[in-house]
C-alpha positions as CSV (number, residue, x, y, z in Angstrom):
1,X,61.1,57.9,-6.6
2,X,61.8,61.3,-8.4
3,X,61.8,62.4,-11.9
4,X,62.4,65.7,-13.3
5,X,61.3,67.6,-10.1
6,X,58.5,65.2,-9.7
7,X,57.7,62.3,-7.5
8,X,55.1,59.3,-7.4
9,X,51.6,60.4,-7.5
10,X,50.2,60.9,-4.0
11,X,46.0,61.2,-3.7
12,X,44.2,63.4,-1.3
13,X,40.5,62.4,-1.7
14,X,38.0,60.7,-3.7
15,X,37.8,62.9,-6.1
16,X,41.4,62.9,-7.4
17,X,41.4,58.9,-7.0
18,X,38.1,58.4,-9.6
19,X,39.3,60.8,-12.0
20,X,43.1,59.3,-11.8
21,X,41.4,55.6,-12.0
22,X,39.0,56.7,-15.1
23,X,41.6,58.4,-16.8
24,X,44.3,56.2,-16.8
25,X,41.9,53.2,-17.6
26,X,40.8,55.1,-20.7
27,X,44.4,55.7,-22.0
28,X,45.4,52.2,-20.7
29,X,42.7,49.4,-21.1
30,X,45.4,46.8,-20.6
31,X,47.0,48.0,-17.6
32,X,45.8,46.4,-14.1
33,X,47.9,48.1,-11.4
34,X,50.0,51.5,-11.3
35,X,52.4,52.4,-8.5
36,X,51.5,55.3,-6.3
37,X,54.1,57.0,-3.8
38,X,53.3,55.5,-0.7
39,X,55.0,53.0,1.3
40,X,54.8,51.4,4.7
41,X,57.5,51.7,7.0
42,X,57.4,50.7,10.6
43,X,54.4,49.8,10.2
44,X,52.8,53.0,9.2
45,X,51.9,54.2,5.5
46,X,53.1,57.7,4.4
47,X,53.2,59.3,1.1
48,X,56.8,60.2,-0.3
49,X,55.9,64.2,-1.0
50,X,55.2,64.1,3.0
51,X,51.6,65.0,2.7
52,X,49.2,63.2,5.1
53,X,47.7,59.9,4.3
54,X,44.7,60.5,5.6
55,X,42.3,59.2,2.6
56,X,42.4,55.9,2.2
57,X,40.9,53.4,-0.7
58,X,41.8,50.0,0.0
59,X,40.4,46.9,-1.3
60,X,38.7,44.1,0.4
61,X,41.3,42.4,2.4
62,X,44.0,45.1,2.2
63,X,46.6,46.5,2.9
64,X,48.3,42.8,3.2
65,X,50.3,41.7,6.0
66,X,52.5,39.5,4.1
67,X,56.0,40.7,4.8
68,X,57.4,42.9,1.9
69,X,54.0,44.0,0.8
70,X,54.7,47.5,1.6
71,X,54.4,49.5,-1.5
72,X,50.9,50.9,-2.9
73,X,49.4,50.2,-6.1
74,X,46.0,51.7,-7.8
75,X,44.1,48.9,-9.0
76,X,42.5,49.4,-12.3
77,X,39.6,50.6,-13.2
78,X,38.0,50.0,-9.9
79,X,40.6,52.7,-8.3
80,X,41.0,50.3,-5.2
81,X,44.4,50.3,-3.4
82,X,46.3,47.2,-2.8
83,X,49.8,46.5,-1.0
84,X,52.4,45.0,-3.4
85,X,56.0,43.7,-3.2
86,X,58.3,46.8,-4.1
87,X,60.0,45.0,-6.7
88,X,57.1,44.1,-8.7
89,X,57.5,45.5,-12.2
90,X,54.6,47.6,-12.9
91,X,53.8,51.0,-14.8
92,X,54.1,53.9,-12.0
93,X,52.8,57.7,-12.4
94,X,54.7,60.9,-11.5
95,X,53.5,64.2,-10.7
96,X,55.1,67.6,-10.7
97,X,54.5,71.0,-9.9
98,X,52.9,73.4,-12.4
99,X,55.1,76.4,-13.2
100,X,54.1,79.4,-14.9
101,X,55.6,79.9,-18.1
102,X,58.6,82.8,-17.6
103,X,58.3,83.9,-21.1
104,X,54.6,84.4,-21.2
105,X,54.7,88.2,-21.0
106,X,58.3,88.3,-22.9
107,X,58.0,89.5,-26.7
108,X,61.5,89.4,-27.8
109,X,62.7,86.2,-29.3
110,X,65.0,85.3,-26.4
111,X,62.3,82.9,-25.0
112,X,61.4,80.1,-27.5
113,X,57.9,79.6,-28.5
114,X,56.6,76.2,-26.9
115,X,52.9,75.0,-28.0
116,X,51.6,73.1,-25.2
117,X,47.9,71.4,-25.1
118,X,45.5,73.0,-23.1
119,X,44.5,72.0,-19.3
120,X,41.6,69.5,-19.4
121,X,38.6,71.5,-18.9
122,X,35.2,70.2,-17.4
123,X,33.1,70.0,-20.8
124,X,29.8,69.8,-18.8
125,X,27.2,72.7,-17.9
126,X,27.8,74.4,-14.6
127,X,26.8,72.4,-11.8
128,X,27.6,69.2,-13.5
129,X,30.6,66.8,-13.2
130,X,32.8,64.8,-15.8
131,X,33.9,61.6,-15.3
132,X,36.6,61.2,-17.9
133,X,36.1,57.4,-17.6
134,X,32.5,57.3,-19.1
135,X,32.8,60.4,-20.8
136,X,29.5,61.5,-19.3
137,X,28.0,64.5,-17.1
138,X,26.7,63.9,-13.8
139,X,24.4,66.1,-11.6
140,X,23.0,65.8,-7.9
141,X,19.5,66.7,-7.3
142,X,17.9,67.0,-4.1
143,X,14.7,65.7,-2.1
144,X,12.5,64.4,-4.8
145,X,10.3,61.1,-5.5
146,X,12.0,59.0,-8.2
147,X,9.2,60.2,-10.8
148,X,9.8,63.7,-10.0
149,X,13.4,63.2,-10.4
150,X,12.9,61.4,-13.8
151,X,10.9,64.5,-14.9
152,X,13.5,67.1,-13.6
153,X,16.4,65.2,-15.6
154,X,14.5,65.3,-18.5
155,X,14.1,69.1,-18.3
156,X,18.0,69.1,-18.2
157,X,18.0,66.9,-21.4
158,X,19.2,64.2,-19.2
159,X,18.0,60.7,-17.4
160,X,18.2,59.5,-14.2
161,X,21.5,57.9,-14.1
162,X,22.6,54.2,-15.2
163,X,25.9,52.7,-13.9
164,X,27.6,50.2,-15.8
165,X,31.1,49.2,-14.0
166,X,32.4,50.0,-10.4
167,X,34.2,52.9,-11.3
168,X,31.5,54.5,-12.2
169,X,29.7,53.3,-9.3
170,X,32.2,54.9,-7.0
171,X,32.3,58.1,-9.2
172,X,28.4,58.7,-8.3
173,X,28.3,57.4,-4.7
174,X,30.9,59.8,-3.6
175,X,29.7,62.7,-6.0
176,X,26.2,62.1,-4.3
177,X,27.7,61.5,-0.4
178,X,25.8,58.3,-0.5
179,X,27.0,57.3,2.8
180,X,25.0,60.1,4.3
181,X,21.6,60.5,1.9
182,X,19.5,58.5,-0.2
183,X,20.5,58.8,-4.0
184,X,17.7,57.5,-6.7
185,X,19.4,55.8,-9.6
186,X,17.4,55.2,-12.9
187,X,16.7,51.6,-12.7
188,X,13.1,50.5,-12.0
189,X,10.9,47.3,-12.1
190,X,8.7,46.9,-14.7
191,X,6.3,44.1,-15.4
192,X,8.7,42.0,-12.9
193,X,11.8,43.0,-15.1
194,X,14.7,45.4,-13.7
195,X,15.4,48.0,-16.5
196,X,17.3,51.1,-17.0
197,X,15.6,54.2,-17.6
198,X,17.5,54.7,-20.4
199,X,17.3,51.4,-22.1
200,X,21.2,50.9,-21.7
201,X,21.7,47.1,-20.7
202,X,21.7,45.9,-17.1
203,X,25.1,44.6,-17.1
204,X,26.3,45.6,-13.5
205,X,24.6,45.5,-10.3
206,X,25.7,46.6,-6.8
207,X,23.1,45.7,-4.2
208,X,23.1,45.0,-0.5
209,X,23.2,41.5,0.4
210,X,19.6,40.2,0.3
211,X,18.3,43.0,-1.9
212,X,16.5,43.9,-3.8
213,X,13.7,42.3,-1.3
214,X,10.6,43.5,-2.9
215,X,10.3,47.0,-0.7
216,X,9.4,48.6,-4.3
217,X,9.8,49.2,-7.8
218,X,12.8,51.7,-7.8
219,X,16.4,51.6,-7.0
220,X,18.6,53.8,-5.0
221,X,22.1,54.1,-3.2
222,X,21.5,53.5,0.7
223,X,23.4,55.1,3.3
224,X,24.8,53.9,5.8
225,X,23.2,53.2,9.4
226,X,24.3,51.5,12.8
227,X,23.6,48.0,11.2
228,X,25.4,48.3,8.1
229,X,29.3,49.1,7.7
230,X,30.8,52.0,5.8
231,X,31.8,50.0,2.8
232,X,27.9,49.4,2.2
233,X,27.5,53.3,1.9
234,X,27.7,52.8,-2.3
235,X,25.2,49.3,-2.4
236,X,21.9,49.4,-3.7
237,X,18.3,49.1,-2.3
238,X,14.8,48.7,-3.7
239,X,12.3,51.3,-2.2
240,X,8.7,52.8,-3.2
241,X,9.2,54.9,-5.9
242,X,7.2,57.4,-3.6
243,X,9.9,57.6,-1.4
244,X,12.0,61.4,-0.9
245,X,15.6,61.0,-1.8
246,X,18.3,62.7,-3.8
247,X,18.9,61.7,-7.2
248,X,21.5,61.6,-9.8
249,X,21.2,62.7,-13.5
250,X,23.3,61.6,-16.5
251,X,24.0,62.8,-19.7
252,X,26.4,63.6,-22.4
253,X,28.6,67.1,-22.5
């Protein structure tokens, strides 16, 4: 599908996927699905612009094997993918190549003056990563116990990160490469109750099955091992707070 030289959007990595999911969920909070530019032909999924279909983010049980469910949608706000009937009437997202303004260096009146909004910038400090869906900046630090990680975050005028939805959880998981490394977050247990260190409500959790099991008073993203499948990489686990791991700080721009 083409419009004004563009095509339905293709997605090449998790950063782009999370950015689109967060941005679209913010702009269109009542929208649940948006068409992407991939379809299944002869059993193979391909992007309409011809790029490699290497990155994938299928929801559980997807893609569907039901005949006719051969077009790809982005689920909001989670950012997961589903195969849908191509006749489904939902919103869609196009992308076009950026074209440099041919009049940018012309001083004559032959070229019209067109005012365009600036491209979005990362409003965060150097080394921090912005997630549009939450409006917060995130920083990944390395090799610290939980209390040291908290102290480092405070020195940055931030807190160990609290997590409040699956989109934020996925963004941090990808940012911190949690399938390869342990990453501390700001959840700990005090007097038997779990609390975020920034005092926000515990309104979302994503523990491994059977966790927390009392191993420790602090919580981290658990990396994937031979006995845990790859989709467990963004799950949580309680550990002793003195264990060493990477960590994620969070603050407003």
